[in-house]
N, C-alpha and C positions, 0 to 999 in steps of 0.2 A: 421628600418621601424620607422615611426610620426607617431602620430596622437592625436586628441584632443578629447575628448568624455565628456561630463556632468556624473557629478559625479554620480547622482543620475541612472543614465540611466545604465552606466558600473557596480553599485552595486547592483542591479536590475540581470543582465547578471550573474554578478559572483555568485550572490547568488543561480544562479538555478542549476552551472556548480560544482560549487566544493565541494556538499558536497558526487559528489560521487568521490573524488579521499582517498583514508585511508590515513588516519595519521600518520598509520607507514607504512613505504617501503623499501622493501629492495632492488629495481628498484628507480636510485634518479629522472628518464624520472618521471615516473607514478605520484614522486609527484607535478608535474609542470600543468599547466597550457595553451593548445597552446595561442594562442593568436595573428589572418592573417589579416592583415590590408591588402583591397585591394580598388584598385583605382577608382573603381564606389563608395566608401566611407560607406563600409560597412567592420566593427570588427569582426572577426570571433572567440568565445569564442571555445576551446573544451578541451574538459578534459573527461578522460577513465584510470577506471580497467580491462582492456585486458577482461571481462564478458560485463561489459555497456558502454556506450558509449554516451555524451551527445555532440553538438554544440549550437548553439543558436549564429545568427547576432545582432547583432544589430550596430542604426548611429552613425557615430562616419565621424569628417574632416579629411582626409587621405591625408600627405603630399607628405608622403613614402611609397609607399606598400613593404610589406616586413612580415614576421615573425618571430617567436622566441616563445619561452616558460620561464617561470618563476613558482616558486610556488604559487600553487595554492592558498594555507592558509592565507602565508602572506600578498598576493598580496589582497586579499580579504578582513586582516584587515586594513592594511593600509586604499584601498580604503572605507571602513567604518566608519576613524578615520579622515578622509580629513572634512574639512568644508563643511558645508551641502551649494549644492547652486552652488562650485566650480567646472573652469571647468578643467581636469584632461587631463595633457600633456604625453603621454606614448614615448619614445625614445630607441629605441635597436641599441646596436651593440657595435662589435667585446665583444660578450659573460658579454655585461654586459645591461640590463635597467633603464631608468630611473622617476622614476615616479614625476610629481611638481603639485600640489593642492596646491590652494592658495598661502601659505606662507612655506608648508611645501615641500621638495629634499629626493626623497628615491633613491638607486641604489640598484639593483637585481643583483647576477649570473641570468646568463639565458644559459637554452641548448640548443643544434642547432633544428630546424626544424626537420631536417632530422632524429634524433633520434627520431621520439617522432612515438610509436604505432596506429593506425588506424586500427579497427574493418574490418576485410571485410564480407560484407554482401553477394555478394554473390547474387544469384537469387533469389525474393521472389516475388513466382507466385500470392500465398493469397492475395488480397487489396478488401480490404474493407473501408467505412467507419460509425463511430459511432457518435451521437453526446455525446461533453461530456460532460453530465448532467446525460447521460446511465452508460459511463466508472465509472464516481463516484463513482454510484450507484452500479458495479458492486464491485468496489473495498472497497466501505464503508461496506458493505454488506457481504465480506466473509475474507476480510486481519486476523481480528481477528482469525480465526481458522486456522491461514496458523503454522505450524509445525517449532518449534527452533532446531530439535531434527535432528544434524548433519548425525547420523546414516545414518535415515529412508532423505536421502537430497531429494528424488521424490515428499516426502511432503512439500516443502518449496519455493514451491508457490504457484502460482494462476489456477488451470486449467480451460486452454478454448477449447470450443469444444461448436460442431455443434450436433444436435440429435433431430431427431421426424419436421425435418420445426423451428429448435430454437437456440440459442447461447445457451450457458450454459456455469457458472463460477462458479466451486465448491474449495475447503480448506476443508483439517482437517489437525485435531492433535492426532488424533486415538481415542480421545474422544470427541468434536466434530464434528459435518459436518455443515456449510452453504452452501447452493445454493442459484443460484440469476437463474433465467428465462428470458431472452426479445426477446424479433425478432429478426430473421437471419437477418442482411442485406444484401443486394445484391450485389455481390462474394465470401460474407464468403459461399456459397454452397460447395468445396471441400476441406478443408480447415483443416489440418490437428491438429487432438488434441495438443496440446501444456501446458508446464507449463513453466507459469511466475515466474522467480526466486523473490524471499520477497522483495529485495531491488530493484531492476527495480520498481516492485508494488508500494514502495515507495516512489522513483522519479516521477514515474509516477504521483500519485498522488499527489505534490505540486505543479506540475507544471499545474495539471486540473485547481486549483484553479484560474488561470488568463486566461482559456480559456472559451469562451463565442458558439462556434458554434461548426464545427465537428472536430474531431478528424480523420487522415487518418492511416488506423491499415495495414503496409506489413508485412505477413509470410514466412518464409519457415518452414522445417521441428527443425529446430538449428535457425533464429535469429527470430525478431522481430521488425521493427521499428513502432514507435507510430513520425506521421506526427503532432506538435502543433503549426501551426503560424509561428515564426521566428525562432523556437527552435525544434530540431529533437532527439530522444530519441534512440538509437540504443540498444540490447541487448541478449545476446546467450541465449538460450532455457536452462531449468532442461535436462539433456536427462536420460530422464529414465520411466518408466511407470506409470502413475497414478492407484492406486487401482478401482476396477469399484464400486464407491461410492455408486449405485444406489440400492444393494443389504444389506445396514442397515440403507435404510431410510422404516420404519417400514408402512403397511400398515394395520395392521389388529387392530391397538392400540383402543381399546373403549369406554373404558372411556373418555371422553372430560370435561376439565376444561375448562370456559370460565373466565378469570376478565380483569379488568383497566390495562395493562401493568406498569403503571407508578406506583397504592399502592403498585403492587407486586416488582416493583423493591426497592420503596423506602424502603418497611418490609425488607427483600434480606438484603439491604444494611446497614441497622441498625441489624438489628440479628447478621447479619456476622462481625460484628464491634470484638465483645470476639472469633470469633473462633480461633482455631489455626493455625497460617501460613501454616503447614506443607499440611494443608489438607484443610482446607476451606470450611466443610461442614456440610451445612444446611437438617435438617431434615425439611418435608413435612406432616404435616399428612390431609389428605381430609374429609371434612363430606359436611354434601348433606350442599350444601351453603355456604361455607365457605372455607378458607383452617389454617391450627396453622404451623406458620415455628418454628424452632424450632435451636437453638442451646447449645450442651452444649461442652463446653470447662474443661478437670482437670487442669489446671493450671489457668486460667480466669472466671470461672463461669456459667450462663447458662442465657439464654436466650429464647423472645417466642411472637411472635405479629399473631394476631388473622388480614386475610383479610377478606374482602367481595368478593365472589366468585359465579360463576353458573355451580353446580356441583349436581347433580343428581343420580351417578353412589354409587358403590361398597363403603366404603368408604377405601383407602389407604393408607400405609406409604410408601417413598419414599423419600432420600437421593441424591444431589446433592452438587460439585463443587457451593460456592456462584459466585466464580469468574468467571467460563464460563459461570453461569444463568445472571450474571448479563451484560455481554461481550453481546449475543444475545437479553434480553430484550431492549439494549440501540437502539438498531434495527429496531424494532418496534415500526414505526412510528401513527398505526393506534388509536384507542381509546381500540381497545378490543384484548389481547393474544389468542390463541387456544390453549390449552396443553394436548394432545393428547398421553393417558399412556397407557399399557399393565399393567404392574406386576412392582416389588421393583427392577428386575433387566433385563429389557429389555428397546433398547433404547426410547426415547421422543420421540416424534415429538413438535415441535413447530413453528408454525407461526399465519400471522392474519388469514385467511380465504384462504379458496379453492381457490381464485386467487389470492390470493398474489403473485405478483414474489418470494420474499425468503421464503424459508423454514427453517430450525432448527434443528437436529438430534442433542441428549444429552444424552449421556452416564450414569446414572447411580450412585452413587456410598452407599455402605453396610456404614449405619451409626446407 
């Protein structure tokens, strides 16, 4: 195989695919990226970790069609350090690949293309399109709540499902819940509820920054594929049952607190400076038209700040994990956040208003 490609084009393509490759691999071929030059002038880049696969086609001048695989992170680092604006010449033969860019010349050990594993997608009966902006919103407003606890593997992703004529995405780690509702796209009527793994969500979010139009989503009960222009991301889904999260969304919280999300966020951030790393607890004392945020840390001291608020119900004291509260407030775009409370032990509901696409549930802490 022999192909010439602009450094910036190759670097961008490799930047998309190399992050799928795990740094430590017991199977050598999984450390590699597949490069496939076709006679029609395209160079296909492909990487996989056996659960997630990405392939992207970039423009290249192909002299000899062919394919090989070379270490992904090494190739990315080489191309990154080549002179800007240079043309990169890739030549593969006899278990080696030569890379020439500017005055630099590298030779890498290559493994045969036939050894490279490819995820078999099988049938993907559900197909629909979502605007890239909608998909970005779904991910940004839910992914912070994805659990990182490996024992509860069924919470290690975003649950995407259709209900009541809407497409919903939810994520929870048992301490907080994030849910986003968008209009159901055509073609999604009969889709199964699927859990999209955390790593797939992270890679998809990176790719979405460069997509303006729509994303093609195709899925079955075990696989999902996202078509993003020149790039295609395919992932296995988490094989598990997502809990019935609707049961923890409170409907009878009768104490309503309204306040400016930015001043609330800044206040929580300031007082939590001295919170102990282990608990990160911040106490909210609610009085008429104000709340007092306070932190007491045996090792560091105390902090308190008053934040003006619209509150007319009975006074209440409640504690939250500051980090969790800040994650949620960071996703509130409007000028007002509504906090619906019941008591110091019940789940608390946060949202912009009744019609907001996103809502959040946060479990309180004892303080």
